C-alpha positions in Angstrom: 8.1 -40.4 -129.8 5.9 -41.3 -132.8 4.0 -38.0 -132.6 6.0 -34.8 -132.6 4.3 -31.5 -132.0 6.0 -28.1 -132.4 6.0 -25.7 -129.4 3.9 -23.2 -131.3 1.0 -25.7 -131.6 -1.5 -26.0 -128.8 -2.9 -29.4 -128.1 -4.6 -31.4 -125.5 -4.2 -35.1 -124.6 -7.3 -37.1 -123.8 -5.9 -39.7 -121.4 -9.1 -41.7 -121.4 -8.9 -42.4 -125.2 -5.2 -41.8 -125.5 -5.6 -39.6 -128.6 -3.6 -36.5 -129.3 -5.7 -33.7 -130.8 -4.1 -30.7 -132.5 -6.1 -27.5 -132.9 -5.2 -27.4 -136.6 -7.5 -30.4 -137.2 -4.6 -32.8 -137.7 -4.4 -35.8 -135.4 -2.7 -39.1 -135.1 -3.3 -42.0 -132.8 -0.7 -41.9 -130.0 1.4 -45.0 -130.3 4.0 -46.5 -128.0 3.7 -44.9 -124.5 2.1 -41.9 -123.0 4.0 -40.5 -120.0 5.8 -43.8 -119.6 2.5 -45.8 -119.7 2.0 -48.5 -122.3 -0.6 -47.8 -124.9 -2.1 -51.3 -124.7 -5.3 -52.1 -122.8 -5.3 -53.9 -119.5 -7.2 -57.2 -119.4 -9.0 -58.4 -116.3 -11.5 -61.1 -115.7 -13.1 -62.9 -112.8 -15.1 -66.2 -113.0 -15.4 -65.6 -116.7 -17.4 -68.2 -118.6 -19.4 -68.9 -121.7 -22.1 -71.5 -122.1 -23.4 -72.6 -125.4 -26.1 -75.1 -126.6 -23.8 -78.0 -126.0 -22.6 -76.9 -122.5 -19.8 -74.8 -121.2 -17.1 -73.7 -123.7 -15.0 -72.3 -120.8 -15.8 -71.5 -117.2 -14.2 -70.0 -114.1 -11.4 -68.1 -116.0 -9.5 -65.4 -114.1 -7.1 -63.0 -115.8 -5.0 -60.0 -114.5 -2.7 -58.5 -117.1 -1.5 -55.0 -117.4 -1.2 -52.8 -120.5 1.4 -54.1 -122.9 1.4 -57.7 -121.5 1.8 -60.9 -123.4 -1.0 -63.3 -122.3 -0.8 -67.0 -123.3 -4.1 -69.0 -123.3 -3.0 -72.6 -123.1 -5.0 -75.8 -123.0 -5.9 -78.8 -125.1 -7.9 -78.6 -128.3 -11.6 -78.2 -127.6 -11.1 -76.6 -124.2 -12.6 -73.3 -125.3 -9.4 -71.4 -126.0 -10.6 -69.7 -129.2 -14.0 -68.8 -127.5 -12.1 -67.1 -124.7 -10.1 -65.2 -127.2 -13.2 -64.0 -129.1 -15.0 -63.2 -125.8 -12.1 -61.0 -124.6 -12.0 -59.1 -127.9 -15.7 -58.4 -127.9 -16.7 -60.9 -130.6 -18.6 -63.4 -128.4 -20.9 -62.7 -125.4 -19.9 -64.3 -122.2 -22.7 -65.8 -120.0 -21.0 -65.8 -116.6 -18.7 -63.6 -114.7 -17.2 -60.2 -115.6 -14.2 -58.9 -117.6 -12.7 -55.6 -118.5 -10.6 -54.6 -121.5 -9.2 -51.1 -120.8 -12.1 -49.1 -119.4 -14.8 -51.2 -121.2 -16.7 -53.8 -119.3 -17.7 -57.2 -120.7 -20.2 -58.4 -121.8 -22.0 -55.1 -121.5 -19.8 -53.1 -123.9 -18.9 -55.5 -126.7 -18.9 -53.0 -129.5 -16.5 -50.7 -127.6 -14.2 -53.6 -126.9 -14.3 -54.6 -130.6 -13.3 -51.0 -131.5 -10.0 -51.2 -129.6 -9.1 -54.8 -130.4 -8.2 -56.9 -133.4 -7.8 -60.6 -134.0 -5.4 -62.5 -136.3 -5.1 -66.1 -137.5 -8.6 -67.1 -136.2 -10.1 -69.9 -138.4 -13.5 -68.8 -139.8 -13.0 -65.2 -138.8 -9.8 -63.9 -140.4 -9.2 -66.5 -143.0 -6.9 -65.3 -145.8 -7.9 -65.9 -149.5 -5.4 -68.4 -150.8 -5.8 -67.1 -154.4 -4.8 -63.5 -153.5 -1.3 -62.3 -153.2 0.4 -60.7 -150.2 0.3 -57.3 -151.8 -3.4 -57.6 -152.6 -4.2 -58.5 -149.0 -2.2 -55.6 -147.7 -3.7 -53.1 -150.2 -7.2 -54.2 -149.4 -6.8 -53.8 -145.7 -5.1 -50.4 -146.2 -8.1 -49.2 -148.3 -10.6 -50.5 -145.7 -8.8 -48.8 -142.9 -8.6 -45.5 -144.9 -12.3 -45.6 -145.5 -13.8 -47.1 -142.3 -11.0 -47.0 -139.8 -10.5 -43.3 -139.5 -12.7 -40.7 -137.9 -14.8 -38.4 -140.0 -12.4 -35.5 -139.3 -9.8 -37.4 -141.3 -11.8 -36.9 -144.4 -11.2 -33.1 -144.1 -7.5 -33.6 -144.7 -6.0 -33.4 -148.2 -6.0 -36.7 -150.2 -2.3 -36.7 -150.5 -1.9 -36.4 -146.7 -4.3 -39.2 -146.0 -2.5 -41.4 -148.5 0.8 -40.7 -146.8 -0.7 -41.5 -143.4 -2.1 -44.7 -144.7 1.3 -45.6 -146.2 3.0 -44.9 -142.9 0.5 -47.1 -141.1 1.0 -49.8 -143.7 4.8 -49.8 -143.3 4.6 -49.7 -139.5 2.3 -52.8 -139.4 4.4 -54.8 -141.8 7.6 -53.9 -139.9 6.0 -54.8 -136.5 4.9 -58.2 -137.8 8.4 -58.9 -139.1 7.1 -59.6 -142.6 9.8 -59.2 -145.2 7.8 -59.0 -148.4 10.8 -58.8 -150.7 12.2 -62.1 -149.3 9.1 -64.1 -150.2 9.4 -66.5 -153.2 7.7 -64.1 -155.6 8.0 -61.0 -153.5 4.7 -59.0 -153.1 3.1 -61.2 -155.8 3.4 -64.4 -153.8 0.1 -66.1 -153.3 -1.0 -67.0 -149.8 -1.2 -70.7 -150.8 2.6 -70.5 -151.4 3.5 -69.1 -148.0 5.0 -71.0 -145.2 3.0 -71.4 -142.0 5.1 -68.8 -140.2 4.8 -66.2 -143.0 1.0 -66.7 -143.0 1.0 -65.9 -139.3 3.1 -62.8 -139.9 0.8 -61.6 -142.7 -2.3 -62.1 -140.5 -0.7 -60.2 -137.6 0.4 -57.4 -140.0 -3.2 -57.0 -141.3 -4.5 -56.9 -137.7 -2.0 -54.2 -136.7 -3.0 -51.8 -139.4 -5.9 -50.6 -137.4 -3.7 -49.7 -134.4 -5.4 -51.9 -131.9 -4.8 -51.7 -128.2 -5.5 -55.4 -127.8 -4.4 -58.0 -130.3 -5.7 -61.6 -130.2 -3.8 -64.3 -132.1 -5.2 -67.9 -132.4 -3.2 -71.1 -132.8 0.3 -69.6 -132.5 2.1 -72.9 -132.3 0.0 -74.9 -134.7 2.0 -76.9 -137.2 5.2 -75.1 -136.3 8.6 -76.6 -135.6 10.5 -75.7 -132.4 12.6 -73.1 -134.1 9.5 -71.6 -135.9 7.6 -71.6 -132.6 10.4 -69.6 -131.0 10.3 -67.1 -133.8 6.5 -66.8 -133.5 6.7 -66.0 -129.7 9.6 -63.6 -130.4 7.3 -61.8 -132.8 4.5 -61.5 -130.3 6.9 -60.3 -127.6 8.1 -57.6 -129.9 4.5 -56.5 -130.6 3.9 -56.4 -126.8 7.1 -54.4 -126.2 5.8 -51.8 -128.6 2.9 -51.3 -126.3 0.0 -53.4 -127.7 -1.4 -56.0 -125.3 -1.3 -59.4 -126.9 -3.5 -62.5 -126.1 -2.2 -65.6 -127.8 -3.8 -69.1 -128.0 -1.4 -72.0 -127.8 -1.0 -75.6 -126.6 1.9 -74.9 -124.2 2.9 -71.4 -123.0 6.5 -70.3 -123.1 8.2 -68.9 -120.0 8.0 -65.3 -119.1 4.3 -64.7 -120.1 1.0 -64.4 -118.2 -0.5 -67.9 -118.4 -4.3 -68.5 -118.5 -5.4 -72.1 -118.7 -8.7 -73.4 -120.1 -8.0 -77.0 -119.1 -10.3 -78.5 -116.4 -9.5 -76.5 -113.3 -9.2 -77.6 -109.7 -12.4 -75.7 -109.0 -14.3 -77.8 -111.5 -12.7 -80.9 -110.1 -13.8 -79.9 -106.6 -17.3 -79.3 -107.9 -17.4 -82.8 -109.3 -15.9 -84.5 -106.2 -19.1 -84.3 -104.0 -21.1 -85.9 -106.9 -18.6 -88.7 -107.1 -18.6 -89.0 -103.3 -22.4 -89.2 -103.3 -22.3 -91.9 -106.0 -19.7 -93.8 -103.9 -21.8 -93.4 -100.8 -24.9 -94.6 -102.6 -23.0 -97.6 -103.9 -21.7 -98.3 -100.4 -25.2 -98.0 -99.0 -26.5 -100.4 -101.6 -23.7 -102.8 -100.8 -24.5 -102.5 -97.1 -28.1 -103.1 -97.8 -27.4 -106.1 -99.9 -25.0 -107.4 -97.1 -27.7 -106.8 -94.5 -30.3 -108.6 -96.6 -28.0 -111.5 -97.1 -27.1 -111.6 -93.4 -30.8 -111.5 -92.5 -31.5 -114.3 -94.9 -28.7 -116.4 -93.4 -30.1 -115.7 -89.9 -33.5 -116.7 -91.0 -32.2 -119.9 -92.5 -30.2 -120.7 -89.4 -33.3 -120.1 -87.2 -35.4 -122.3 -89.5 -32.8 -125.0 -89.3 -32.6 -124.7 -85.5 -36.4 -124.8 -85.2 -36.5 -127.9 -87.4 -33.9 -129.6 -85.3 -35.8 -128.8 -82.1 -39.0 -130.1 -83.7 -37.2 -133.3 -84.8 -35.8 -133.8 -81.3 -39.2 -133.3 -79.7 -40.8 -135.8 -82.1 -38.0 -138.3 -81.3 -38.5 -137.8 -77.6 -42.2 -138.3 -77.9 -41.7 -141.4 -80.0 -39.2 -142.8 -77.4 -41.6 -142.1 -74.6 -44.5 -143.9 -76.5 -42.3 -146.9 -77.1 -41.3 -147.1 -73.4 -44.9 -147.0 -72.3 -45.9 -149.8 -74.7 -43.0 -151.9 -73.3 -44.1 -151.3 -69.7 -47.7 -152.3 -70.5 -46.5 -155.5 -72.1 -44.4 -156.5 -69.0 -47.4 -155.8 -66.7 -49.7 -158.1 -68.7 -47.1 -160.8 -68.7 -46.8 -160.7 -65.0 -50.6 -160.9 -64.5 -50.7 -163.9 -66.8 
């Protein structure tokens, strides 16, 4: 167990926050598992959606993942994968449906969700400075976590003890991310611009794990990686999940053995669009039928007009024939009288 307490020390375990408190004032975040339960936060969502000025970023998303699960958000670029990741970690406000991260409800408790989550490798949010070295990034995050990531009670501890705890957290995060600093081209002094894509991912994950999050969100896991590097990246995230932290990772194609959430156009959305298409088809068919009826009516009128003209011509011919016969009869009668 990461936390060992002697039998002579009384302590209580707050299961809601999963923190171990010792009456001496010393404390440490309980890592790994508590009574066999993973430390990570469960993630649940139903009809989860986010609508922006240009329309829906994602819609109708459903998730059910237990603590310590590895969730893969797959879909094509532009389908709202990153927006879903940020919404689940409390960094974007959803506009439809509900979700829960641990005991916190979204979108009502965004700040609380941010407090137990961390994100890595998200463009525009966790960008690394290419001019800084690996050691400088790690040292900066350690200082920030020591100053802002610890409760006020930690300030009562001696400086040396706080530095040792920070160093331990530093080593645990680097080890969990699989980042071998000494194996880099220039060791700790290697600039970020000189790192391989997989090492950049490992560094970003290490920085995110320094805060001890219960939920870790990683964006673009398989971007610009070869097949072998992609396997290494997923092995890294699996190891983080096995340590107890729930992981939500964005990718193009999810590997086997993970909880898959797709942001691609769903069957529900297709069913919603189908009646509209059917109505359009029906309207087209109606217009076609109307045009056909009009043409048929015009043909009928033309036929009737032709028939009436033929009848009138026959009538005129009959009348002309009768007039001719009458004139012939009168001429014969006058000849006989003569």
